[in-house]
KOLPA-137426 format. One record per residue (C-alpha): x, y, z. Coordinates in nm, 3 decimals. Each point is the difference from the previous one (the first is absolute). Example, Ala and Ser with C-alpha at 12.3 -4.5 7.8 and 13.67 -1.06 7.14 Angstrom:
<pts>
<pt xx="1.230" yy="-0.450" zz="0.780"/>
<pt xx="0.137" yy="0.344" zz="-0.066"/>
</pts>
This chain:
<pts>
<pt xx="2.612" yy="-10.001" zz="-0.599"/>
<pt xx="-0.151" yy="-0.084" zz="-0.335"/>
<pt xx="-0.334" yy="-0.072" zz="0.168"/>
<pt xx="0.004" yy="0.341" zz="0.166"/>
<pt xx="0.068" yy="0.175" zz="-0.330"/>
<pt xx="-0.281" yy="-0.197" zz="-0.162"/>
<pt xx="-0.244" yy="0.107" zz="0.274"/>
<pt xx="0.095" yy="0.368" zz="-0.045"/>
<pt xx="-0.054" yy="-0.031" zz="-0.375"/>
<pt xx="-0.343" yy="-0.159" zz="0.047"/>
<pt xx="-0.104" yy="0.276" zz="0.246"/>
<pt xx="0.113" yy="0.272" zz="-0.240"/>
<pt xx="-0.206" yy="-0.147" zz="-0.286"/>
<pt xx="-0.305" yy="-0.023" zz="0.227"/>
<pt xx="0.029" yy="0.366" zz="0.101"/>
<pt xx="0.030" yy="0.111" zz="-0.364"/>
<pt xx="-0.304" yy="-0.203" zz="-0.095"/>
<pt xx="-0.201" yy="0.157" zz="0.281"/>
<pt xx="0.093" yy="0.355" zz="-0.103"/>
<pt xx="-0.119" yy="-0.068" zz="-0.354"/>
<pt xx="-0.321" yy="-0.177" zz="0.105"/>
<pt xx="-0.335" yy="0.077" zz="-0.158"/>
<pt xx="-0.108" yy="0.187" zz="0.315"/>
<pt xx="0.244" yy="0.283" zz="-0.077"/>
<pt xx="-0.122" yy="0.059" zz="-0.355"/>
<pt xx="-0.337" yy="0.168" zz="0.088"/>
<pt xx="0.176" yy="0.244" zz="0.233"/>
<pt xx="0.243" yy="0.092" zz="-0.275"/>
<pt xx="-0.284" yy="0.037" zz="-0.253"/>
<pt xx="-0.194" yy="0.220" zz="0.242"/>
<pt xx="0.299" yy="0.228" zz="0.041"/>
<pt xx="0.031" yy="0.033" zz="-0.376"/>
<pt xx="-0.372" yy="0.085" zz="-0.030"/>
<pt xx="0.032" yy="0.275" zz="0.261"/>
<pt xx="0.297" yy="0.148" zz="-0.183"/>
<pt xx="-0.199" yy="-0.009" zz="-0.324"/>
<pt xx="-0.288" yy="0.190" zz="0.158"/>
<pt xx="0.237" yy="0.260" zz="0.138"/>
<pt xx="0.150" yy="0.044" zz="-0.346"/>
<pt xx="-0.344" yy="0.044" zz="-0.154"/>
<pt xx="-0.095" yy="0.262" zz="0.257"/>
<pt xx="0.317" yy="0.199" zz="-0.065"/>
<pt xx="-0.062" yy="0.003" zz="-0.376"/>
<pt xx="-0.340" yy="0.174" zz="0.024"/>
<pt xx="0.009" yy="0.347" zz="-0.163"/>
<pt xx="-0.036" yy="0.297" zz="0.230"/>
<pt xx="-0.344" yy="0.157" zz="0.007"/>
<pt xx="-0.041" yy="0.337" zz="-0.174"/>
<pt xx="-0.001" yy="0.290" zz="0.248"/>
<pt xx="-0.336" yy="0.160" zz="0.075"/>
<pt xx="-0.047" yy="0.317" zz="-0.211"/>
<pt xx="0.039" yy="0.324" zz="0.197"/>
<pt xx="-0.043" yy="0.279" zz="-0.255"/>
<pt xx="-0.318" yy="0.206" zz="0.030"/>
<pt xx="-0.100" yy="0.185" zz="-0.318"/>
<pt xx="-0.245" yy="0.287" zz="-0.040"/>
<pt xx="-0.082" yy="0.128" zz="-0.348"/>
<pt xx="-0.172" yy="0.335" zz="-0.052"/>
<pt xx="-0.135" yy="0.095" zz="-0.343"/>
<pt xx="-0.062" yy="0.367" zz="-0.079"/>
<pt xx="-0.346" yy="0.039" zz="-0.152"/>
<pt xx="-0.002" yy="0.379" zz="-0.009"/>
<pt xx="-0.073" yy="0.161" zz="-0.334"/>
<pt xx="0.357" yy="0.116" zz="-0.052"/>
<pt xx="0.130" yy="-0.357" zz="0.004"/>
<pt xx="-0.292" yy="-0.211" zz="-0.119"/>
<pt xx="-0.053" yy="0.222" zz="-0.305"/>
<pt xx="0.372" yy="0.036" zz="-0.064"/>
<pt xx="0.241" yy="-0.194" zz="-0.221"/>
<pt xx="0.114" yy="-0.262" zz="0.247"/>
<pt xx="-0.302" yy="-0.139" zz="0.183"/>
<pt xx="-0.058" yy="-0.297" zz="-0.233"/>
<pt xx="0.371" yy="-0.075" zz="-0.002"/>
<pt xx="0.010" yy="0.006" zz="0.380"/>
<pt xx="-0.285" yy="-0.253" zz="0.027"/>
<pt xx="0.171" yy="-0.233" zz="-0.248"/>
<pt xx="0.324" yy="0.024" zz="0.193"/>
<pt xx="-0.172" yy="-0.046" zz="0.336"/>
<pt xx="-0.167" yy="-0.323" zz="-0.114"/>
<pt xx="0.339" yy="-0.150" zz="-0.087"/>
<pt xx="0.162" yy="0.144" zz="0.312"/>
<pt xx="-0.263" yy="-0.154" zz="0.227"/>
<pt xx="0.009" yy="-0.335" zz="-0.183"/>
<pt xx="0.378" yy="-0.016" zz="0.020"/>
<pt xx="0.004" yy="0.072" zz="0.372"/>
<pt xx="-0.284" yy="-0.235" zz="0.088"/>
<pt xx="0.170" yy="-0.287" zz="-0.179"/>
<pt xx="0.359" yy="0.087" zz="0.094"/>
<pt xx="0.112" yy="0.009" zz="-0.363"/>
<pt xx="0.337" yy="0.147" zz="-0.095"/>
<pt xx="0.110" yy="0.031" zz="0.365"/>
<pt xx="-0.291" yy="0.234" zz="0.073"/>
<pt xx="-0.079" yy="-0.027" zz="0.371"/>
<pt xx="-0.323" yy="-0.180" zz="0.085"/>
<pt xx="-0.212" yy="0.218" zz="0.230"/>
<pt xx="-0.153" yy="-0.107" zz="0.329"/>
<pt xx="-0.285" yy="0.246" zz="-0.064"/>
<pt xx="-0.114" yy="0.220" zz="-0.288"/>
<pt xx="-0.255" yy="0.280" zz="-0.004"/>
<pt xx="-0.104" yy="0.204" zz="-0.305"/>
<pt xx="-0.214" yy="0.314" zz="0.005"/>
<pt xx="-0.046" yy="0.346" zz="-0.144"/>
<pt xx="0.178" yy="0.316" zz="0.111"/>
<pt xx="-0.264" yy="0.241" zz="-0.122"/>
<pt xx="-0.330" yy="0.077" zz="0.169"/>
<pt xx="-0.318" yy="0.196" zz="-0.055"/>
<pt xx="0.071" yy="0.200" zz="0.312"/>
<pt xx="0.295" yy="0.070" zz="0.225"/>
<pt xx="0.099" yy="-0.273" zz="0.250"/>
<pt xx="-0.236" yy="-0.249" zz="-0.163"/>
<pt xx="0.082" yy="-0.366" zz="0.085"/>
<pt xx="0.056" yy="-0.236" zz="-0.292"/>
<pt xx="-0.062" yy="-0.369" zz="-0.052"/>
<pt xx="0.321" yy="-0.201" zz="0.024"/>
<pt xx="-0.030" yy="-0.324" zz="-0.196"/>
<pt xx="0.190" yy="-0.287" zz="0.169"/>
<pt xx="0.245" yy="-0.249" zz="-0.146"/>
<pt xx="-0.276" yy="-0.255" zz="-0.064"/>
<pt xx="-0.145" yy="0.231" zz="-0.267"/>
<pt xx="0.305" yy="-0.068" zz="-0.217"/>
<pt xx="0.127" yy="-0.344" zz="0.096"/>
<pt xx="-0.048" yy="-0.298" zz="-0.234"/>
<pt xx="-0.054" yy="0.227" zz="-0.300"/>
<pt xx="0.195" yy="0.042" zz="-0.322"/>
<pt xx="0.160" yy="0.328" zz="-0.102"/>
<pt xx="-0.295" yy="0.070" zz="-0.229"/>
<pt xx="-0.251" yy="-0.078" zz="0.274"/>
<pt xx="0.178" yy="0.228" zz="0.247"/>
<pt xx="0.003" yy="0.280" zz="-0.259"/>
<pt xx="-0.374" yy="-0.047" zz="-0.060"/>
<pt xx="-0.059" yy="0.009" zz="0.376"/>
<pt xx="0.193" yy="0.326" zz="0.029"/>
<pt xx="-0.215" yy="0.155" zz="-0.273"/>
<pt xx="-0.307" yy="-0.108" zz="0.197"/>
<pt xx="0.132" yy="0.161" zz="0.317"/>
<pt xx="0.120" yy="0.316" zz="-0.176"/>
<pt xx="-0.238" yy="0.051" zz="-0.295"/>
<pt xx="0.103" yy="0.277" zz="-0.231"/>
<pt xx="-0.241" yy="0.289" zz="0.027"/>
<pt xx="-0.064" yy="-0.033" zz="0.374"/>
<pt xx="0.215" yy="0.299" zz="0.085"/>
<pt xx="0.051" yy="0.124" zz="0.354"/>
<pt xx="0.055" yy="0.364" zz="0.082"/>
<pt xx="0.275" yy="-0.041" zz="0.260"/>
<pt xx="0.342" yy="-0.163" zz="0.008"/>
<pt xx="0.019" yy="-0.034" zz="0.375"/>
<pt xx="0.332" yy="-0.169" zz="0.076"/>
<pt xx="-0.023" yy="0.080" zz="0.371"/>
<pt xx="-0.334" yy="-0.180" zz="0.034"/>
<pt xx="0.149" yy="-0.300" zz="-0.181"/>
<pt xx="0.303" yy="-0.009" zz="0.231"/>
<pt xx="-0.229" yy="0.022" zz="0.303"/>
<pt xx="-0.213" yy="-0.289" zz="-0.124"/>
<pt xx="0.311" yy="-0.207" zz="-0.071"/>
<pt xx="0.123" yy="0.063" zz="0.355"/>
<pt xx="-0.336" yy="-0.103" zz="0.143"/>
<pt xx="-0.003" yy="-0.319" zz="-0.208"/>
<pt xx="0.351" yy="-0.094" zz="0.115"/>
<pt xx="-0.110" yy="0.042" zz="0.361"/>
<pt xx="-0.332" yy="-0.184" zz="-0.039"/>
<pt xx="0.154" yy="-0.293" zz="-0.187"/>
<pt xx="0.290" yy="-0.020" zz="0.246"/>
<pt xx="0.258" yy="0.048" zz="-0.275"/>
<pt xx="0.231" yy="0.207" zz="0.218"/>
<pt xx="0.377" yy="-0.035" zz="-0.045"/>
<pt xx="-0.032" yy="-0.170" zz="-0.341"/>
<pt xx="0.169" yy="0.159" zz="-0.306"/>
<pt xx="-0.255" yy="0.219" zz="-0.175"/>
<pt xx="-0.005" yy="0.117" zz="-0.362"/>
<pt xx="-0.253" yy="0.268" zz="-0.097"/>
<pt xx="-0.023" yy="0.033" zz="-0.379"/>
<pt xx="-0.178" yy="0.308" zz="-0.136"/>
<pt xx="-0.096" yy="0.017" zz="-0.368"/>
<pt xx="-0.051" yy="0.372" zz="-0.043"/>
<pt xx="0.125" yy="0.316" zz="-0.163"/>
<pt xx="0.096" yy="0.092" zz="0.356"/>
<pt xx="-0.189" yy="0.329" zz="0.018"/>
<pt xx="-0.166" yy="0.041" zz="0.342"/>
<pt xx="-0.317" yy="0.165" zz="-0.135"/>
<pt xx="-0.253" yy="0.141" zz="0.241"/>
<pt xx="-0.265" yy="0.019" zz="-0.267"/>
<pt xx="-0.035" yy="0.062" zz="-0.370"/>
<pt xx="0.185" yy="0.296" zz="-0.139"/>
<pt xx="0.277" yy="-0.004" zz="0.259"/>
<pt xx="0.272" yy="-0.164" zz="-0.208"/>
<pt xx="0.348" yy="0.047" zz="0.138"/>
<pt xx="0.121" yy="0.143" zz="-0.328"/>
<pt xx="-0.223" yy="0.305" zz="0.047"/>
<pt xx="0.117" yy="0.069" zz="0.354"/>
<pt xx="0.278" yy="0.235" zz="0.097"/>
<pt xx="0.329" yy="-0.150" zz="0.110"/>
<pt xx="-0.068" yy="0.066" zz="0.369"/>
<pt xx="-0.353" yy="-0.136" zz="-0.021"/>
<pt xx="0.125" yy="-0.306" zz="-0.182"/>
<pt xx="0.261" yy="-0.075" zz="0.267"/>
<pt xx="-0.264" yy="0.047" zz="0.269"/>
<pt xx="-0.230" yy="-0.254" zz="-0.165"/>
<pt xx="0.267" yy="-0.267" zz="0.018"/>
<pt xx="0.112" yy="0.106" zz="0.346"/>
<pt xx="-0.359" yy="-0.057" zz="0.115"/>
<pt xx="0.020" yy="-0.364" zz="-0.103"/>
<pt xx="0.009" yy="-0.210" zz="0.316"/>
<pt xx="0.124" yy="-0.355" zz="0.052"/>
<pt xx="-0.021" yy="0.045" zz="0.377"/>
<pt xx="-0.257" yy="-0.285" zz="0.031"/>
<pt xx="0.266" yy="-0.235" zz="-0.142"/>
<pt xx="0.294" yy="0.107" zz="0.213"/>
<pt xx="0.087" yy="-0.259" zz="0.261"/>
<pt xx="-0.210" yy="-0.282" zz="-0.150"/>
<pt xx="0.303" yy="-0.167" zz="-0.154"/>
<pt xx="0.373" yy="0.052" zz="-0.040"/>
<pt xx="-0.036" yy="-0.056" zz="-0.373"/>
<pt xx="-0.272" yy="0.205" zz="-0.172"/>
<pt xx="0.045" yy="0.117" zz="-0.358"/>
<pt xx="-0.235" yy="0.226" zz="-0.196"/>
<pt xx="0.044" yy="-0.048" zz="-0.375"/>
<pt xx="-0.153" yy="0.279" zz="-0.210"/>
<pt xx="-0.024" yy="-0.113" zz="-0.361"/>
<pt xx="-0.102" yy="0.192" zz="-0.317"/>
<pt xx="0.099" yy="0.348" zz="0.121"/>
<pt xx="0.195" yy="0.257" zz="-0.199"/>
<pt xx="0.357" yy="0.092" zz="0.095"/>
<pt xx="-0.094" yy="0.321" zz="0.182"/>
<pt xx="-0.281" yy="-0.160" zz="0.201"/>
<pt xx="0.219" yy="-0.296" zz="0.087"/>
<pt xx="0.265" yy="0.233" zz="0.140"/>
<pt xx="-0.268" yy="0.180" zz="0.204"/>
<pt xx="-0.093" yy="-0.329" zz="0.165"/>
<pt xx="0.363" yy="-0.072" zz="0.078"/>
<pt xx="0.091" yy="0.347" zz="0.125"/>
<pt xx="-0.315" yy="0.142" zz="0.160"/>
<pt xx="-0.206" yy="-0.283" zz="0.153"/>
<pt xx="0.080" yy="-0.009" zz="0.376"/>
<pt xx="0.106" yy="-0.340" zz="0.132"/>
<pt xx="0.228" yy="-0.168" zz="0.252"/>
<pt xx="-0.001" yy="-0.376" zz="-0.056"/>
<pt xx="-0.195" yy="-0.033" zz="-0.324"/>
<pt xx="0.205" yy="-0.043" zz="-0.318"/>
<pt xx="-0.116" yy="0.144" zz="-0.330"/>
<pt xx="0.067" yy="-0.106" zz="-0.358"/>
<pt xx="-0.144" yy="0.170" zz="-0.309"/>
<pt xx="0.001" yy="-0.093" zz="-0.366"/>
<pt xx="-0.092" yy="0.221" zz="-0.295"/>
<pt xx="-0.281" yy="-0.097" zz="-0.235"/>
<pt xx="0.225" yy="0.016" zz="-0.307"/>
<pt xx="0.218" yy="-0.266" zz="0.163"/>
<pt xx="-0.291" yy="-0.210" zz="0.126"/>
<pt xx="-0.152" yy="-0.036" zz="-0.346"/>
<pt xx="0.318" yy="-0.168" zz="-0.121"/>
<pt xx="-0.095" yy="-0.321" zz="0.181"/>
<pt xx="-0.181" yy="-0.118" zz="-0.314"/>
<pt xx="0.276" yy="0.087" zz="-0.242"/>
<pt xx="0.044" yy="-0.314" zz="-0.216"/>
<pt xx="0.364" yy="-0.018" zz="0.105"/>
<pt xx="-0.112" yy="-0.023" zz="0.365"/>
<pt xx="-0.339" yy="-0.172" zz="-0.007"/>
<pt xx="0.066" yy="-0.254" zz="-0.270"/>
<pt xx="-0.291" yy="-0.070" zz="-0.238"/>
<pt xx="-0.126" yy="-0.358" zz="-0.037"/>
<pt xx="0.185" yy="-0.100" zz="0.319"/>
<pt xx="-0.172" yy="-0.156" zz="0.303"/>
<pt xx="-0.011" yy="0.229" zz="0.301"/>
<pt xx="0.205" yy="-0.240" zz="0.212"/>
<pt xx="0.288" yy="0.041" zz="-0.246"/>
<pt xx="-0.002" yy="0.381" zz="-0.016"/>
<pt xx="0.338" yy="0.028" zz="0.172"/>
<pt xx="0.073" yy="0.346" zz="-0.144"/>
<pt xx="-0.329" yy="0.131" zz="0.136"/>
<pt xx="0.071" yy="-0.140" zz="0.347"/>
<pt xx="0.345" yy="0.157" zz="-0.005"/>
<pt xx="-0.151" yy="0.332" zz="-0.111"/>
<pt xx="-0.249" yy="-0.011" zz="0.290"/>
<pt xx="0.279" yy="-0.062" zz="0.250"/>
<pt xx="0.205" yy="0.291" zz="-0.136"/>
<pt xx="-0.282" yy="0.253" zz="-0.045"/>
<pt xx="-0.289" yy="-0.084" zz="0.234"/>
<pt xx="0.094" yy="-0.234" zz="0.285"/>
<pt xx="0.303" yy="0.206" zz="0.087"/>
<pt xx="0.107" yy="0.023" zz="0.364"/>
<pt xx="0.075" yy="0.372" zz="0.044"/>
<pt xx="0.209" yy="0.137" zz="0.280"/>
<pt xx="-0.164" yy="0.148" zz="0.305"/>
<pt xx="-0.009" yy="0.379" zz="-0.008"/>
<pt xx="-0.154" yy="0.222" zz="0.266"/>
<pt xx="-0.192" yy="0.308" zz="-0.114"/>
<pt xx="-0.131" yy="0.250" zz="0.255"/>
</pts>
């Protein structure tokens, strides 16, 4: 009996020794290594989503705006606006594409050069502002403010570049007056003629290109802004306007802080979100 118990004890010890043999250690180490690799893979940060926003910027170079009070201010603002968006500063959305061109022309329906995003990338605020002054030199005044031709060209560019279905923001720096030549300022027109001018504005080339298209008309006056909102026919295109007296407040020292790096201008970024990059509600106008 004692011999039998001794044999069982010896067999048990042998089995335990075998299970803890050196041959089992590499397998265990390999399992640990695989778990470590899995852990490293899970800890990788998620890649940033591909930008989708398509931005078009139109600058009014008609005499009424270029020779007015707000043209220089609008170029200064635009340089910072473009820089902020291109670099995604202050939660400003980075665009997939950007095109900048003039609204005015020497003749009706004249096509304009649209400068692409590469013309402004990898530049400082000051360099972008200098580039804008090169593109829109003061003194090179056009006779027409042809918004319809600009909208048509934007629609063609969206189609040619295969930018359909992306969110589109069209920013217009203008007094908002749809001139058809010098001496036809809206202020001198009768009320019915004035309403007709805005009713003749057409965003038809943009309808159906995207579910999210916003036209932002900056540097208008209150009356002209209301005309854009109330009289421009549209179905799917949203419109936002901002008066010039509000726009010029961007560089108030309580908003754009002096001696502060651009990346830390949190009040300016907040102001842009509240007054420029607003998402207006959709409103149909027939």
